[in-house]
C-alpha positions as protocol buffer text, in pm:
chain_id: "A"
residue {
  index: 1
  type: MET
  ca { x: -842 y: -4246 z: -3605 }
}
residue {
  index: 2
  type: THR
  ca { x: -1132 y: -4462 z: -3717 }
}
residue {
  index: 3
  type: ARG
  ca { x: -1123 y: -4648 z: -4043 }
}
residue {
  index: 4
  type: PRO
  ca { x: -1408 y: -4676 z: -4291 }
}
residue {
  index: 5
  type: PRO
  ca { x: -1611 y: -4997 z: -4275 }
}
residue {
  index: 6
  type: LEU
  ca { x: -1464 y: -5292 z: -4458 }
}
residue {
  index: 7
  type: THR
  ca { x: -1630 y: -5436 z: -4767 }
}
residue {
  index: 8
  type: THR
  ca { x: -1605 y: -5753 z: -4970 }
}
residue {
  index: 9
  type: ALA
  ca { x: -1332 y: -5580 z: -5174 }
}
residue {
  index: 10
  type: ASP
  ca { x: -1111 y: -5605 z: -4863 }
}
residue {
  index: 11
  type: TYR
  ca { x: -1132 y: -5985 z: -4855 }
}
residue {
  index: 12
  type: PRO
  ca { x: -906 y: -6166 z: -4787 }
}
residue {
  index: 13
  type: LEU
  ca { x: -762 y: -5925 z: -4534 }
}
residue {
  index: 14
  type: ALA
  ca { x: -415 y: -6081 z: -4529 }
}
residue {
  index: 15
  type: GLU
  ca { x: -380 y: -6013 z: -4900 }
}
residue {
  index: 16
  type: ARG
  ca { x: -586 y: -5699 z: -4956 }
}
residue {
  index: 17
  type: ARG
  ca { x: -546 y: -5513 z: -4623 }
}
residue {
  index: 18
  type: PRO
  ca { x: -244 y: -5656 z: -4440 }
}
residue {
  index: 19
  type: ASP
  ca { x: -183 y: -5305 z: -4305 }
}
residue {
  index: 20
  type: LEU
  ca { x: -482 y: -5358 z: -4074 }
}
residue {
  index: 21
  type: ILE
  ca { x: -368 y: -5689 z: -3926 }
}
residue {
  index: 22
  type: ARG
  ca { x: -164 y: -5695 z: -3607 }
}
residue {
  index: 23
  type: THR
  ca { x: -56 y: -5982 z: -3386 }
}
residue {
  index: 24
  type: PRO
  ca { x: -176 y: -5999 z: -3026 }
}
residue {
  index: 25
  type: THR
  ca { x: 159 y: -5845 z: -2925 }
}
residue {
  index: 26
  type: GLY
  ca { x: 115 y: -5559 z: -3174 }
}
residue {
  index: 27
  type: LYS
  ca { x: 345 y: -5669 z: -3454 }
}
residue {
  index: 28
  type: PRO
  ca { x: 231 y: -5603 z: -3811 }
}
residue {
  index: 29
  type: LEU
  ca { x: 134 y: -5906 z: -4019 }
}
residue {
  index: 30
  type: ASN
  ca { x: 435 y: -5863 z: -4248 }
}
residue {
  index: 31
  type: ALA
  ca { x: 663 y: -5913 z: -3945 }
}
residue {
  index: 32
  type: ILE
  ca { x: 569 y: -6281 z: -3940 }
}
residue {
  index: 33
  type: THR
  ca { x: 834 y: -6438 z: -4159 }
}
residue {
  index: 34
  type: LEU
  ca { x: 1033 y: -6760 z: -4142 }
}
residue {
  index: 35
  type: ASP
  ca { x: 1347 y: -6556 z: -4075 }
}
residue {
  index: 36
  type: ALA
  ca { x: 1178 y: -6373 z: -3787 }
}
residue {
  index: 37
  type: ILE
  ca { x: 1064 y: -6705 z: -3640 }
}
residue {
  index: 38
  type: GLU
  ca { x: 1413 y: -6852 z: -3671 }
}
residue {
  index: 39
  type: ARG
  ca { x: 1561 y: -6544 z: -3498 }
}
residue {
  index: 40
  type: GLY
  ca { x: 1310 y: -6580 z: -3217 }
}
residue {
  index: 41
  type: ASP
  ca { x: 1143 y: -6248 z: -3294 }
}
residue {
  index: 42
  type: ILE
  ca { x: 804 y: -6417 z: -3329 }
}
residue {
  index: 43
  type: ALA
  ca { x: 652 y: -6595 z: -3031 }
}
residue {
  index: 44
  type: ILE
  ca { x: 362 y: -6839 z: -3027 }
}
residue {
  index: 45
  type: ALA
  ca { x: 145 y: -6552 z: -2897 }
}
residue {
  index: 46
  type: ASP
  ca { x: 205 y: -6372 z: -3227 }
}
residue {
  index: 47
  type: LEU
  ca { x: 32 y: -6652 z: -3415 }
}
residue {
  index: 48
  type: SER
  ca { x: -307 y: -6624 z: -3247 }
}
residue {
  index: 49
  type: ILE
  ca { x: -593 y: -6436 z: -3404 }
}
residue {
  index: 50
  type: THR
  ca { x: -701 y: -6111 z: -3243 }
}
residue {
  index: 51
  type: ALA
  ca { x: -1046 y: -5984 z: -3158 }
}
residue {
  index: 52
  type: ASP
  ca { x: -988 y: -5695 z: -3400 }
}
residue {
  index: 53
  type: ALA
  ca { x: -916 y: -5934 z: -3688 }
}
residue {
  index: 54
  type: LEU
  ca { x: -1233 y: -6130 z: -3614 }
}
residue {
  index: 55
  type: VAL
  ca { x: -1441 y: -5812 z: -3601 }
}
residue {
  index: 56
  type: MET
  ca { x: -1296 y: -5704 z: -3935 }
}
residue {
  index: 57
  type: GLN
  ca { x: -1387 y: -6045 z: -4080 }
}
residue {
  index: 58
  type: ALA
  ca { x: -1739 y: -5996 z: -3937 }
}
residue {
  index: 59
  type: GLU
  ca { x: -1771 y: -5663 z: -4116 }
}
residue {
  index: 60
  type: ILE
  ca { x: -1675 y: -5826 z: -4444 }
}
residue {
  index: 61
  type: ALA
  ca { x: -1918 y: -6115 z: -4390 }
}
residue {
  index: 62
  type: GLU
  ca { x: -2200 y: -5872 z: -4316 }
}
residue {
  index: 63
  type: ALA
  ca { x: -2110 y: -5663 z: -4621 }
}
residue {
  index: 64
  type: ALA
  ca { x: -2133 y: -5984 z: -4826 }
}
residue {
  index: 65
  type: GLY
  ca { x: -2488 y: -6042 z: -4701 }
}
residue {
  index: 66
  type: ARG
  ca { x: -2392 y: -6309 z: -4448 }
}
residue {
  index: 67
  type: PRO
  ca { x: -2520 y: -6165 z: -4119 }
}
residue {
  index: 68
  type: THR
  ca { x: -2520 y: -6498 z: -3934 }
}
residue {
  index: 69
  type: LEU
  ca { x: -2154 y: -6555 z: -4013 }
}
residue {
  index: 70
  type: GLY
  ca { x: -2087 y: -6198 z: -3905 }
}
residue {
  index: 71
  type: GLN
  ca { x: -2256 y: -6258 z: -3570 }
}
residue {
  index: 72
  type: ASN
  ca { x: -2060 y: -6581 z: -3520 }
}
residue {
  index: 73
  type: LEU
  ca { x: -1735 y: -6395 z: -3586 }
}
residue {
  index: 74
  type: ARG
  ca { x: -1833 y: -6117 z: -3344 }
}
residue {
  index: 75
  type: ARG
  ca { x: -1905 y: -6375 z: -3072 }
}
residue {
  index: 76
  type: ALA
  ca { x: -1570 y: -6540 z: -3148 }
}
residue {
  index: 77
  type: ALA
  ca { x: -1402 y: -6200 z: -3109 }
}
residue {
  index: 78
  type: GLU
  ca { x: -1543 y: -6177 z: -2758 }
}
residue {
  index: 79
  type: LEU
  ca { x: -1407 y: -6522 z: -2673 }
}
residue {
  index: 80
  type: VAL
  ca { x: -1048 y: -6435 z: -2765 }
}
residue {
  index: 81
  type: ALA
  ca { x: -995 y: -6281 z: -2421 }
}
residue {
  index: 82
  type: VAL
  ca { x: -1181 y: -6553 z: -2230 }
}
residue {
  index: 83
  type: PRO
  ca { x: -949 y: -6809 z: -2067 }
}
residue {
  index: 84
  type: GLN
  ca { x: -951 y: -7143 z: -2245 }
}
residue {
  index: 85
  type: ASP
  ca { x: -1061 y: -7334 z: -1935 }
}
residue {
  index: 86
  type: VAL
  ca { x: -1372 y: -7113 z: -1912 }
}
residue {
  index: 87
  type: VAL
  ca { x: -1454 y: -7170 z: -2281 }
}
residue {
  index: 88
  type: ILE
  ca { x: -1415 y: -7547 z: -2240 }
}
residue {
  index: 89
  type: ARG
  ca { x: -1630 y: -7547 z: -1924 }
}
residue {
  index: 90
  type: VAL
  ca { x: -1911 y: -7360 z: -2102 }
}
residue {
  index: 91
  type: TYR
  ca { x: -1879 y: -7585 z: -2408 }
}
residue {
  index: 92
  type: GLU
  ca { x: -1906 y: -7894 z: -2189 }
}
residue {
  index: 93
  type: LEU
  ca { x: -2207 y: -7747 z: -2008 }
}
residue {
  index: 94
  type: LEU
  ca { x: -2384 y: -7688 z: -2340 }
}
residue {
  index: 95
  type: ARG
  ca { x: -2357 y: -8049 z: -2451 }
}
residue {
  index: 96
  type: PRO
  ca { x: -2709 y: -8196 z: -2427 }
}
residue {
  index: 97
  type: GLY
  ca { x: -2774 y: -8368 z: -2097 }
}
residue {
  index: 98
  type: ARG
  ca { x: -2472 y: -8215 z: -1919 }
}
residue {
  index: 99
  type: ALA
  ca { x: -2643 y: -7924 z: -1744 }
}
residue {
  index: 100
  type: LYS
  ca { x: -2896 y: -8044 z: -1490 }
}
residue {
  index: 101
  type: ALA
  ca { x: -3100 y: -7722 z: -1495 }
}
residue {
  index: 102
  type: LYS
  ca { x: -3146 y: -7401 z: -1689 }
}
residue {
  index: 103
  type: GLU
  ca { x: -2987 y: -7202 z: -1406 }
}
residue {
  index: 104
  type: GLU
  ca { x: -2650 y: -7372 z: -1462 }
}
residue {
  index: 105
  type: ILE
  ca { x: -2638 y: -7238 z: -1816 }
}
residue {
  index: 106
  type: LEU
  ca { x: -2766 y: -6895 z: -1712 }
}
residue {
  index: 107
  type: THR
  ca { x: -2492 y: -6878 z: -1447 }
}
residue {
  index: 108
  type: ALA
  ca { x: -2231 y: -6949 z: -1715 }
}
residue {
  index: 109
  type: ALA
  ca { x: -2381 y: -6675 z: -1933 }
}
residue {
  index: 110
  type: ARG
  ca { x: -2369 y: -6426 z: -1644 }
}
residue {
  index: 111
  type: ALA
  ca { x: -2004 y: -6512 z: -1578 }
}
residue {
  index: 112
  type: LEU
  ca { x: -1915 y: -6452 z: -1943 }
}
residue {
  index: 113
  type: ARG
  ca { x: -2093 y: -6117 z: -1932 }
}
residue {
  index: 114
  type: ASP
  ca { x: -1979 y: -5998 z: -1589 }
}
residue {
  index: 115
  type: ASP
  ca { x: -1627 y: -6143 z: -1570 }
}
residue {
  index: 116
  type: HIS
  ca { x: -1521 y: -6123 z: -1934 }
}
residue {
  index: 117
  type: GLY
  ca { x: -1741 y: -5861 z: -2102 }
}
residue {
  index: 118
  type: ALA
  ca { x: -1869 y: -6116 z: -2355 }
}
residue {
  index: 119
  type: MET
  ca { x: -2213 y: -5962 z: -2405 }
}
residue {
  index: 120
  type: LEU
  ca { x: -2303 y: -6124 z: -2739 }
}
residue {
  index: 121
  type: MET
  ca { x: -2184 y: -6466 z: -2627 }
}
residue {
  index: 122
  type: ALA
  ca { x: -2376 y: -6439 z: -2301 }
}
residue {
  index: 123
  type: ALA
  ca { x: -2696 y: -6352 z: -2488 }
}
residue {
  index: 124
  type: PHE
  ca { x: -2639 y: -6646 z: -2723 }
}
residue {
  index: 125
  type: ILE
  ca { x: -2597 y: -6884 z: -2428 }
}
residue {
  index: 126
  type: GLU
  ca { x: -2908 y: -6744 z: -2260 }
}
residue {
  index: 127
  type: GLU
  ca { x: -3096 y: -6816 z: -2581 }
}
residue {
  index: 128
  type: ALA
  ca { x: -2956 y: -7170 z: -2577 }
}
residue {
  index: 129
  type: ALA
  ca { x: -3078 y: -7216 z: -2218 }
}
residue {
  index: 130
  type: ALA
  ca { x: -3433 y: -7131 z: -2326 }
}
residue {
  index: 131
  type: VAL
  ca { x: -3414 y: -7376 z: -2617 }
}
residue {
  index: 132
  type: TYR
  ca { x: -3270 y: -7650 z: -2393 }
}
residue {
  index: 133
  type: GLU
  ca { x: -3555 y: -7597 z: -2148 }
}
residue {
  index: 134
  type: ARG
  ca { x: -3817 y: -7609 z: -2424 }
}
residue {
  index: 135
  type: ARG
  ca { x: -3667 y: -7930 z: -2569 }
}
residue {
  index: 136
  type: GLY
  ca { x: -3608 y: -8100 z: -2235 }
}
residue {
  index: 137
  type: LEU
  ca { x: -3232 y: -8129 z: -2279 }
}
residue {
  index: 138
  type: PHE
  ca { x: -3154 y: -8099 z: -1908 }
}
residue {
  index: 139
  type: ARG
  ca { x: -3216 y: -8462 z: -1824 }
}
residue {
  index: 140
  type: LEU
  ca { x: -2900 y: -8666 z: -1795 }
}
residue {
  index: 141
  type: ARG
  ca { x: -2866 y: -8852 z: -2126 }
}
residue {
  index: 142
  type: TYR
  ca { x: -2555 y: -9060 z: -2056 }
}
């Protein structure tokens, strides 16, 4: 069953639409209580944000007339499933002067797309590669 699009009336989700929020292990938001933590019913994995929650936040941002924030949240949703070491490697590569050539960044974008299905993030990184090339940010700065 699909739900209707979210609007600004649904913000903040935790207060207005907690029925939509689930932990990464599938528990409902209201299952996260101090008692449940003390009993060991809640694991650290239950405290991470999900891609679904980020997409819902994106819908609300876009409904509020904040399309750039919405796009950022959608890219973040893609990164939830990407291993942390991959995210850190791409982040490090994007620091000015770290990549020696445009192809290094394009290779990272392809890996995000092909290995992790992160289409929006890959396109964003490809755009960054073009900007870095135009601004000459591939020379080693440090």
